[in-house]
N, C-alpha and C positions, 0 to 999 in steps of 0.2 A: 721136496726138498729136506734134507737131512739135519737136525738140530746139530749145529756146531758147538754151540755155547750154553751156559747154564749160570743162573744167579751164585753159583759156588766158585764158579771159575771169573766170571765178569760179576762185579759187583756195580757199576757205573755203567750208562750207556749216555754217550754226548752226542748230541745233535747240533747239525747247522739249522739256523734258522730260516732263513730267506731260501725259497724255491727246493726247502726239504721239508720243512713243516707248513710254511706257508705258501700260498700260491698267488704271487704278486699278480700274474694276469688276470686270473679272475678278479680279484679286488680291484684293479682297475678297470676292467670290463663292467662291472657292477656300478661302480662310482662315476664312470663316463657316462653310463645308461641314466643314471638316477639324476644327474647334474642336467644332462639334455632335457629330460621331461619335465623339469620344472619351468624351461623354456617353452617347451611344446607340449605341455600337458592339456592344453584348451583346445588344440587341433584335433581334428578327425584324422585317428592315427591311419596312415596308408603305407604302401611301400616305399615312395619316395620319401616319406618322413620316418621311416623306421629309426630309432635309435640305434638297432644293431646294424644296419645298413651304414650307418654314419660311422658307426665306429668302425666297421670294416674297411672302409674308405680310407680311413685317418691311420691303420693299423698297415695297409697295403703301401700306402705311400711313404708313410715312416720306415717301412723295411726298403722299400724301393730307393727314398733318398739315402738311408744309412749306407746302402751297398755303393751308391753313385758317389757318396762324398768321405767314403771310407778313410781315403789317405788325403784330405785336406783337413784343413783347420777350422773349415765352419764352425760356429757354436752351436750345441746342440738346441739351445734355445730357438734359434733361427730356424733350424729344421724343423722344430715342432710346428713354429708358427705357421710354416709353409704348408706343413702337413694337414693342420687344423682348417685352414683357408682352403686348401683342395676340398676337404671331407664336408665343409659346412655350404659349398656353394649352391647345392640346390634349396636351402632353407632360407626362408623369409625372414631372416633374423639378422641383425647387425655382423657383418663378416668384418670388421674392425679390428686393428691391432689391440687396441685396448679391451674390447669386448673379449676376445680371443684369451688375452693375458688373464682374465678375470674368470672366465669358463675353466681353464686351467687350473688355476690356483684352488678354485671351488671343488673340482673334480679330486686333486692330490690331497685336499682336505678331509673328503669325504672318505676317501681311500686310507689315510691315517687311522679314522676311526671305524672303519670296516674290514679288519683283516680277515683273511679267508684262508681254511686250513684245505691241505689237499685232500681228497678221497679217503677215507678210511684211516685219516693221521689219527683222531681222537679216540678212536675204538682202539686202535694198535696200541697207542701210549696207555690207555687203561690196562689192556690186557698185560703190557709188560711191567705195569706198576704192580699188579696183581702177583706176578711173580716175584715180586720183591725186589726187582731191580731199581736202582735208584737213578732218576732222569734229570740230564742238565743240559746246558746249551754252552757251546762255544762260537762266537759269533763277531764277524768284521762291524757289525751294528751298532748303532746307538744303544746305549743300554736303557735309557730314560723310555726312549719309543718302544723297545723289546719288552720291558716292565709293563709299560701300556697294553701292548697286542696281547702279552699272557693274561692280563685283568680283563680284557675284553673277550677274550675267548675263553674266560675261565678256566684256564688252565693251571692256576697258581697251586691249587692241591697236588697235581703232578709234577708240577716244575716249579718248586719255590723260588723265591728270590733268590736267593743265598747261593741256589745251583745256575745262577744264570753269569756268563762269563764274556765280558766284551773287550776289543781290544781298546775300546775308549778307556780302561781301567788302568792297563799297563803300558799304553803308547805302542805296543806290537801289534801286527796283524797277523793273520794266517796268510801263509803258510809257516811262518816264525815258531818254532818248536816251543819256544817261550812261552807263549801264551796258552798251550796245551799242558805244559809242566805247571804254570802256576796254577792252573784249573784242579790239576791232579794234587799239588801240596796243599792246597784250599781244603779239599776235601779229604785229605788224608788216605788217599788211595793210590797203589804203586799202578805203573803204566802196564803192568801185566793183567792187572784186574778191572781195565777200563777198555772201550771199544768207541769209536769215534764213527757215526753215520752221516754221509752228507753227498752233495750232490755234484760237488766241483774235485776233479781228481788232484789239483795242484794245491787250492788251498786246505781242503778237509782230509785227503786221503794221504797225501805225500806228508803233509803236517804232521798228523797224526803219527805215522809209522816214524817218522822223523824222532818224535819224542818217546817212542817204545811201545805204542799202543798198535793194537789191531784195527783194522777198519773195515766197516762195509760200504760199497759205493752205489748209489742210487743213480742208475741210468736208464731213463724210460725207453731211450731208442735203441737200447742193447738189443742185437740180433739174438732171438733165443736158440739159435742153431750155433753160435759161437759157446766158447768155454764161460762158464759163470764165474771162471776167477780169473786173476791177472795178477802176475807176479810182481813185487816192488821189493827190490834188495831181496832177503832172505823172506819175506812173508807172503802169502797168498790172500790177495785182498778178494772177498767174495762179491760179487754184483748183483744188484736185483734189479727189477723193471719197476716194481711197485711197493708201497711202502708197508702194505699189508703183509708183504714176504717177510719180513723182519719177525714176526710172529712164529715161525717157522724154523727160524735159523735160531734165534734165542731162548 
């Protein structure tokens, strides 16, 4: 892959947080396993009581229920409880609503305390920082929560707190160009010297380009036989499948 940018051309790289740096699915799986094992840890492990098997039963039922109720107004919490009830059926533990709510709360609490990075993210961020790029985040998430996640992951030396920009601060969310312009103004960087990296075409890519920045779209399912670029207005947006490919472009 040909290098398109350099620290002389691009001073700052902005990243989306969730599903770009962080892998919420992996952290949820790990937290689900850990919570379940607190209840089943004394049992002799077998296929029927495998935490992964229970997790897969929940996930498959969740996807099935979401598709079936896509155009209805059924509350997500109701769907979630139905999926947990289905997944917990083989287990000799209370399959009651009160227990399931407690289990869910414990799982989500563990997930908040155990963020997971996608493969190669830490190494790639370190390599980009070594090249003298400034690293920053533009996110629609909660700033206090994301500050905590950076701390838990020990990424503050790469992405300092003052480089974290959240929709919570200014009251506007991506893809509104205002949140991107606010980040640029705060760091005193012209749009031409910054680039946005994210997984959402609308929120990350369209929003960044609308503010005058270049962008790189992370699209894991992109067909390698298709063009690695997509036109947006007058700009060509590069498409990559893996985070580590950034090191070849930047």
